[in-house]
N, C-alpha and C positions, 0 to 999 in steps of 0.2 A: 367535764362529764366523760365518763368511760365511753369508748366508741360503740360498744354493744348497747349501752343504755341509750345513747343518742340515736342509734339505728332503730331501736324499738320505739322511741319517742316519735321519730319521723313516720314510721309505719302506723302507729296509733293515731296521730293527728291527721295524717293523710286519709285514713279510713273514715274518720269522722267527717272531714270536709267532703270527700268523694260521696259519701252516703247522703249528705245534705244537699250538695250542689250538682253532683254528677262529675264524672272525670273530665270531660271536655271543657266544662266551665271552670275548672280549678286550675290555677296557675302554680308554677313552682314557687313564685314569690309568696303566694298565700300560704303554702305549706311551710316555707322558711320562716315567715312571720309567726305562724302558729307555734313553731318549734323554738323561735328566738335566735335564729342564725341568719347569716347572709345567704342569698339564693345560691351563690357559687359553692357554699359549703355543703349543700345537699348532694352535689355531684361527687363528693368524696365517698358518699355512702351508696348512692344509686345513680346510674348513668342517665336515667330519664324518668319521667312520670310513669311511663309504661312499665318500667322495671319495678317501681313501687307497687303498682297494681298487680303485676305478676307475682311478686313476693307475698302480697296479701292473699292472693288466690292459692299459692303454693302452701302457705301455712294452714289455711282452711281445709283444703283437700287432703293434705297429709294427715292432719288430726282426725278428720272424718273417717278416712280409710283405716287408720289405726284402731279407732273405736269399732268400726264395722268388722274388721278382722277378728277382734276380740269376741264380738257377738257370734260370729260364724264358727269360731273354734269351740263354742259351748254346745254345738249340735242340738239346739233347742227344737222342739216341734214347730211346725210352720206358723201357727197362730202366735205362739210365744215369741218366735223369732221376728215376726212382723212387728209386734209390739216393741221389742227391744230395738229394732232398726228405726222404728218411728221415734222412739225416745231419744236415741243418740242423734238422729237428724235434727230434732227440735233443740236439743242441748247444744249441739255444735253450731246451729244457726244463731242461737242466743250468744254463745261464747265468741263468735266471729260476726257479730251483728253488722259491722262496717262492710266486711267482704260480701256477706249475703245481701245486704241492702244495695250495694253497687251492682251485684249480679242480677238482682230482680229488676233494677232500674235500667241497666244497660247490658242485657243478656247477650246480644250479638257481639258487642265489643269484648265482653268478658270471654266469650267462647273463642274469639280470635286470640286473646292472650293465652288461653289454655292450649290452643293448637300450636302457637309459636313456642311455647315452653315445653312442648312435647308431653303434655299431661292429660291427653284425651282419655286414655284408658283409666287413669287414676280418677279423673273427674266423673267417669261413668260407673265406677265400681259399686256405689251405693244402689244405683238403679239396677245393675246386674244382680246384686244380692237380693233385692226385692223381687225381681222377675223370677230368679231361680227358686225362691221361697214360695212364690205363688204357684209356679209349675209343680213344685213338690206337693203342695197342698192339694192341687187338682189330682195329681197322680195317686195320692193317698185317699181320695174320695172325700176330702174335707170341704172342698170348694165346688161351686157350681161350674158346669161345663157350658152353660148357655150364655155366659157373659165372657166377652173377649178379655183374656187375662192382661193384655197390654193396656186396654182401656181402663181396667181396674187399677193397674199400677200407676197410670198417668193421673187418674183421679186422686188416688191416695197420695202420690208425690206432690201434686198441686196443693192439696189440703195442708200437708205438712210444710211445704215450702213457703206458703203465704201466711201461715199461722203467726209468725213473729211480727207481722204487720199490726195485728190487733190483740194478741194475747200477751198479757203482762203477768209473769209468774209472781207469786207473793207467798206469804206464810200459809194461806189457805188454798192456794192455787199453784200447784207445782207443774213442771213440764211433764213429769211422770203421769200426773192426773190427766193432762191434755192428751198424752199418748194413748192412755186407756180409752178415753172418750172417742178419739179418732178411730182407733182400731175397732172398738165396739160398733160404731156406726157403720164403718166400711165392711169389716169382716163379717159381722152378723148378717148383713145383706148379701154377702158373697158365699155364705155357708150353703152347702148342699141341702136341699129340702127333700127329704124322703117322702114319697107319696104313698 
């Protein structure tokens, strides 16, 4: 097998096992067995289990940030931008289900990997984009000023972050549909009410 294909296979199988069992409960031997190689062969591709986790995080964060930058370059109005950011967060979470499942399950451990890999700013880019968009909406008079914007962002973020636990996209239920529902529920309640 081509080395790049084997590396991809190791990452994919590891993500599945980590998501199911947790990182600490997974052994290198289990990953090797899932890939069909000897345990020692894995070390030709990754020096440790933590290196595998770090690479899974790096792929997820890199793709999420590229999608986020693309949305931000379109200069959408705040409500449309929130919907677009919500949609890419949902899509990326689906595309990197293993990485996001591990992160939800073992948040502190994953944050340590992010810090060690010097990816903190990259990992926080999506939250910064949401915060900036919310502040812009407030400044434009679109959103209420009697609700803490950070509380609003946290609630929105948690709704999106945990949606992949229960939402299964299908022919009649797309991630774009869910993004519109989330934004409608949250943003409609956050819109300024003229008296």
